[in-house]
Short mmCIF file of the C-alpha atoms (twelve columns), coordinates in Angstrom:
data_MODEL
# 
_entry.id   MODEL 
# 
loop_
_atom_site.group_PDB 
_atom_site.id 
_atom_site.type_symbol 
_atom_site.label_atom_id 
_atom_site.label_alt_id 
_atom_site.label_comp_id 
_atom_site.label_asym_id 
_atom_site.label_seq_id 
_atom_site.Cartn_x 
_atom_site.Cartn_y 
_atom_site.Cartn_z 
_atom_site.pdbx_PDB_model_num 
ATOM 1   C CA . MET A 1   18.841  -5.120  40.584  1 
ATOM 2   C CA . ARG A 2   15.912  -3.911  38.562  1 
ATOM 3   C CA . PRO A 3   13.910  -6.918  36.992  1 
ATOM 4   C CA . PHE A 4   14.506  -7.542  33.207  1 
ATOM 5   C CA . LEU A 5   12.690  -5.588  30.617  1 
ATOM 6   C CA . PHE A 6   12.983  -5.132  26.740  1 
ATOM 7   C CA . ARG A 7   13.244  -1.378  25.455  1 
ATOM 8   C CA . ALA A 8   11.714  -2.572  22.278  1 
ATOM 9   C CA . GLN A 9   8.928   -4.673  23.281  1 
ATOM 10  C CA . ALA A 10  6.106   -2.515  22.176  1 
ATOM 11  C CA . ALA A 11  7.696   -2.987  18.459  1 
ATOM 12  C CA . LEU A 12  7.836   -6.441  18.865  1 
ATOM 13  C CA . ASP A 13  4.306   -7.068  19.671  1 
ATOM 14  C CA . PHE A 14  3.500   -4.374  16.782  1 
ATOM 15  C CA . ARG A 15  5.432   -6.542  14.517  1 
ATOM 16  C CA . ARG A 16  3.569   -9.774  16.182  1 
ATOM 17  C CA . ARG A 17  0.126   -8.283  15.220  1 
ATOM 18  C CA . HIS A 18  1.352   -7.631  11.658  1 
ATOM 19  C CA . ASP A 19  2.885   -11.038 11.103  1 
ATOM 20  C CA . GLU A 20  -0.700  -12.553 12.628  1 
ATOM 21  C CA . ALA A 21  -2.145  -9.916  10.050  1 
ATOM 22  C CA . ALA A 22  0.022   -10.749 7.013   1 
ATOM 23  C CA . ARG A 23  -0.425  -14.677 7.908   1 
ATOM 24  C CA . ARG A 24  -4.250  -14.521 7.776   1 
ATOM 25  C CA . ASP A 25  -4.248  -12.626 4.500   1 
ATOM 26  C CA . LEU A 26  -1.572  -15.553 3.150   1 
ATOM 27  C CA . ALA A 27  -4.632  -18.066 4.404   1 
ATOM 28  C CA . VAL A 28  -7.114  -16.439 2.572   1 
ATOM 29  C CA . ALA A 29  -5.196  -15.303 -0.379  1 
ATOM 30  C CA . ASN A 30  -3.993  -19.263 -0.735  1 
ATOM 31  C CA . ALA A 31  -7.812  -20.118 -0.263  1 
ATOM 32  C CA . ALA A 32  -8.927  -17.884 -2.757  1 
ATOM 33  C CA . ALA A 33  -6.364  -19.460 -5.173  1 
ATOM 34  C CA . THR A 34  -7.515  -22.775 -4.510  1 
ATOM 35  C CA . SER A 35  -10.910 -21.928 -5.091  1 
ATOM 36  C CA . ALA A 36  -10.133 -20.155 -8.580  1 
ATOM 37  C CA . ASP A 37  -8.241  -23.387 -9.231  1 
ATOM 38  C CA . ALA A 38  -11.287 -25.601 -8.391  1 
ATOM 39  C CA . ALA A 39  -13.393 -23.403 -10.776 1 
ATOM 40  C CA . LEU A 40  -10.975 -23.663 -13.785 1 
ATOM 41  C CA . GLU A 41  -11.110 -27.397 -13.353 1 
ATOM 42  C CA . ALA A 42  -15.109 -27.453 -13.077 1 
ATOM 43  C CA . SER A 43  -15.255 -25.116 -16.252 1 
ATOM 44  C CA . VAL A 44  -12.737 -27.421 -18.362 1 
ATOM 45  C CA . ALA A 45  -14.755 -30.432 -17.268 1 
ATOM 46  C CA . ALA A 46  -18.409 -29.089 -18.400 1 
ATOM 47  C CA . ARG A 47  -16.604 -27.880 -21.251 1 
ATOM 48  C CA . ASN A 48  -15.128 -31.466 -22.092 1 
ATOM 49  C CA . GLU A 49  -18.937 -32.352 -21.290 1 
ATOM 50  C CA . SER A 50  -20.138 -30.208 -23.800 1 
ATOM 51  C CA . PHE A 51  -17.752 -31.537 -26.413 1 
ATOM 52  C CA . GLN A 52  -19.110 -34.926 -25.450 1 
ATOM 53  C CA . HIS A 53  -22.599 -33.978 -26.179 1 
ATOM 54  C CA . ALA A 54  -21.946 -32.051 -29.213 1 
ATOM 55  C CA . ARG A 55  -19.897 -35.359 -30.870 1 
ATOM 56  C CA . ASP A 56  -23.013 -37.309 -29.509 1 
ATOM 57  C CA . ALA A 57  -25.606 -35.189 -31.215 1 
ATOM 58  C CA . GLU A 58  -23.572 -35.036 -34.178 1 
ATOM 59  C CA . ALA A 59  -23.269 -38.779 -34.778 1 
ATOM 60  C CA . GLU A 60  -27.224 -39.342 -34.124 1 
ATOM 61  C CA . GLY A 61  -27.551 -36.363 -37.090 1 
ATOM 62  C CA . ILE A 62  -28.657 -33.293 -35.767 1 
ATOM 63  C CA . ASP A 63  -29.908 -29.960 -37.880 1 
ATOM 64  C CA . ILE A 64  -27.686 -26.964 -38.147 1 
ATOM 65  C CA . VAL A 65  -29.610 -24.571 -35.942 1 
ATOM 66  C CA . THR A 66  -28.753 -27.445 -33.118 1 
ATOM 67  C CA . LEU A 67  -25.234 -27.729 -34.474 1 
ATOM 68  C CA . GLN A 68  -24.509 -24.105 -34.427 1 
ATOM 69  C CA . TRP A 69  -26.175 -23.878 -30.612 1 
ATOM 70  C CA . HIS A 70  -23.741 -26.367 -29.666 1 
ATOM 71  C CA . ARG A 71  -20.855 -24.566 -30.962 1 
ATOM 72  C CA . ASN A 72  -21.728 -21.390 -29.669 1 
ATOM 73  C CA . TRP A 73  -22.388 -22.898 -26.398 1 
ATOM 74  C CA . ILE A 74  -18.892 -24.631 -26.128 1 
ATOM 75  C CA . SER A 75  -17.551 -21.051 -27.341 1 
ATOM 76  C CA . GLY A 76  -19.144 -19.497 -24.385 1 
ATOM 77  C CA . GLN A 77  -17.580 -22.127 -22.303 1 
ATOM 78  C CA . GLN A 78  -14.110 -21.322 -23.897 1 
ATOM 79  C CA . CYS A 79  -14.636 -17.854 -23.036 1 
ATOM 80  C CA . GLU A 80  -15.430 -18.850 -19.188 1 
ATOM 81  C CA . ILE A 81  -12.359 -20.916 -19.003 1 
ATOM 82  C CA . GLY A 82  -10.042 -17.752 -20.645 1 
ATOM 83  C CA . ARG A 83  -11.742 -15.810 -17.638 1 
ATOM 84  C CA . ARG A 84  -10.746 -18.176 -15.095 1 
ATOM 85  C CA . ARG A 85  -7.505  -18.767 -16.178 1 
ATOM 86  C CA . GLU A 86  -7.103  -14.935 -16.010 1 
ATOM 87  C CA . THR A 87  -8.776  -15.286 -12.509 1 
ATOM 88  C CA . LEU A 88  -6.416  -18.012 -11.240 1 
ATOM 89  C CA . ALA A 89  -3.293  -16.017 -12.183 1 
ATOM 90  C CA . GLN A 90  -4.595  -12.987 -10.642 1 
ATOM 91  C CA . ARG A 91  -5.067  -15.003 -7.217  1 
ATOM 92  C CA . ARG A 92  -1.827  -16.768 -7.582  1 
ATOM 93  C CA . GLU A 93  -0.100  -13.440 -7.725  1 
ATOM 94  C CA . ALA A 94  -1.951  -12.363 -4.964  1 
ATOM 95  C CA . ALA A 95  -1.009  -15.463 -2.984  1 
ATOM 96  C CA . SER A 96  2.134   -14.741 -3.897  1 
ATOM 97  C CA . VAL A 97  2.733   -11.117 -2.640  1 
ATOM 98  C CA . ALA A 98  1.075   -12.181 0.296   1 
ATOM 99  C CA . ARG A 99  3.808   -15.176 0.950   1 
ATOM 100 C CA . GLU A 100 6.235   -12.527 0.395   1 
ATOM 101 C CA . ARG A 101 4.695   -10.224 3.099   1 
ATOM 102 C CA . ALA A 102 4.213   -12.917 5.479   1 
ATOM 103 C CA . MET A 103 7.992   -14.134 5.357   1 
ATOM 104 C CA . HIS A 104 9.115   -10.240 5.556   1 
ATOM 105 C CA . THR A 105 7.262   -9.813  8.508   1 
ATOM 106 C CA . HIS A 106 7.990   -13.131 10.066  1 
ATOM 107 C CA . ILE A 107 11.626  -11.995 9.600   1 
ATOM 108 C CA . ASP A 108 11.174  -9.033  11.114  1 
ATOM 109 C CA . VAL A 109 9.696   -10.630 14.398  1 
ATOM 110 C CA . ARG A 110 12.303  -13.224 14.519  1 
ATOM 111 C CA . VAL A 111 15.285  -10.195 14.429  1 
ATOM 112 C CA . LEU A 112 12.942  -9.000  17.518  1 
ATOM 113 C CA . GLU A 113 12.896  -11.916 19.324  1 
ATOM 114 C CA . LYS A 114 16.735  -12.582 18.712  1 
ATOM 115 C CA . LEU A 115 17.337  -9.117  20.146  1 
ATOM 116 C CA . GLN A 116 15.338  -9.966  23.205  1 
ATOM 117 C CA . VAL A 117 16.913  -13.007 23.778  1 
ATOM 118 C CA . ARG A 118 20.661  -11.519 23.518  1 
ATOM 119 C CA . ALA A 119 19.234  -8.656  26.044  1 
ATOM 120 C CA . ARG A 120 17.803  -11.410 28.441  1 
ATOM 121 C CA . ARG A 121 21.056  -13.211 28.428  1 
ATOM 122 C CA . ASN A 122 22.859  -10.053 29.080  1 
ATOM 123 C CA . TYR A 123 20.623  -9.512  31.777  1 
ATOM 124 C CA . ASP A 124 21.091  -12.562 33.056  1 
ATOM 125 C CA . THR A 125 24.637  -12.904 32.979  1 
ATOM 126 C CA . ALA A 126 25.146  -9.158  34.587  1 
ATOM 127 C CA . ALA A 127 22.627  -10.464 37.633  1 
ATOM 128 C CA . ARG A 128 24.802  -13.703 38.043  1 
ATOM 129 C CA . ARG A 129 27.766  -11.436 38.282  1 
ATOM 130 C CA . GLU A 130 25.899  -9.082  40.987  1 
ATOM 131 C CA . GLU A 131 25.094  -11.823 43.204  1 
ATOM 132 C CA . GLN A 132 28.425  -13.128 43.168  1 
ATOM 133 C CA . LYS A 133 29.885  -10.017 44.126  1 
ATOM 134 C CA . ASP A 134 27.414  -10.184 47.049  1 
ATOM 135 C CA . ILE A 135 28.361  -13.234 47.628  1 
ATOM 136 C CA . ASP A 136 31.917  -12.759 48.091  1 
ATOM 137 C CA . TRP A 137 31.337  -9.670  50.049  1 
ATOM 138 C CA . LEU A 138 29.243  -11.460 52.380  1 
ATOM 139 C CA . ALA A 139 32.181  -14.563 52.638  1 
ATOM 140 C CA . VAL A 140 34.619  -11.588 53.456  1 
ATOM 141 C CA . LEU A 141 32.455  -10.126 56.172  1 
ATOM 142 C CA . ARG A 142 31.876  -13.408 57.665  1 
ATOM 143 C CA . SER A 143 35.805  -14.050 57.793  1 
ATOM 144 C CA . ILE A 144 36.468  -10.466 59.116  1 
ATOM 145 C CA . ALA A 145 33.431  -11.126 61.957  1 
ATOM 146 C CA . ARG A 146 34.727  -14.604 63.356  1 
ATOM 147 C CA . PRO A 147 35.238  -14.466 67.059  1 
ATOM 148 C CA . GLY A 148 38.170  -15.866 68.751  1 
ATOM 149 C CA . GLU A 149 40.807  -15.606 65.895  1 
ATOM 150 C CA . PRO A 150 42.981  -12.486 66.635  1 
ATOM 151 C CA . GLU A 151 44.162  -10.583 64.051  1 
ATOM 152 C CA . GLY A 152 47.522  -10.301 63.110  1 
ATOM 153 C CA . THR A 153 48.940  -14.149 65.041  1 
ATOM 154 C CA . GLU A 154 49.637  -16.838 62.982  1 
# 
């Protein structure tokens, strides 16, 4: 019997490569989202620290120019927090899209792998049947070829 050959092996290899690429993209997207989240947290911490500095300066008694500078500084940090939140939302959306793509490519790979397993099982069953036929035929030939037993006598 011919050796087992999975006809869709090229398609399976192609889908596996795409699955690996999708998983790499997902890892990159998750890392970018984590990085954006950390940057947002750092910006929020810096703004909170700025609030504390401004309160401390006001408690010591500062002039209007310094007070205005603190407000502008805090306002700039608020804008930075807004930009980082927007960036984080974009990164999370990209991670979500990458997760969906990775899930679909994984499903595509699993479908072909199950098809390959089923084809291999069918091949093995057919090979066992063929082998059993050969064994049965050999048994028939041996029973016919036994010397010393005349045919037709009982």
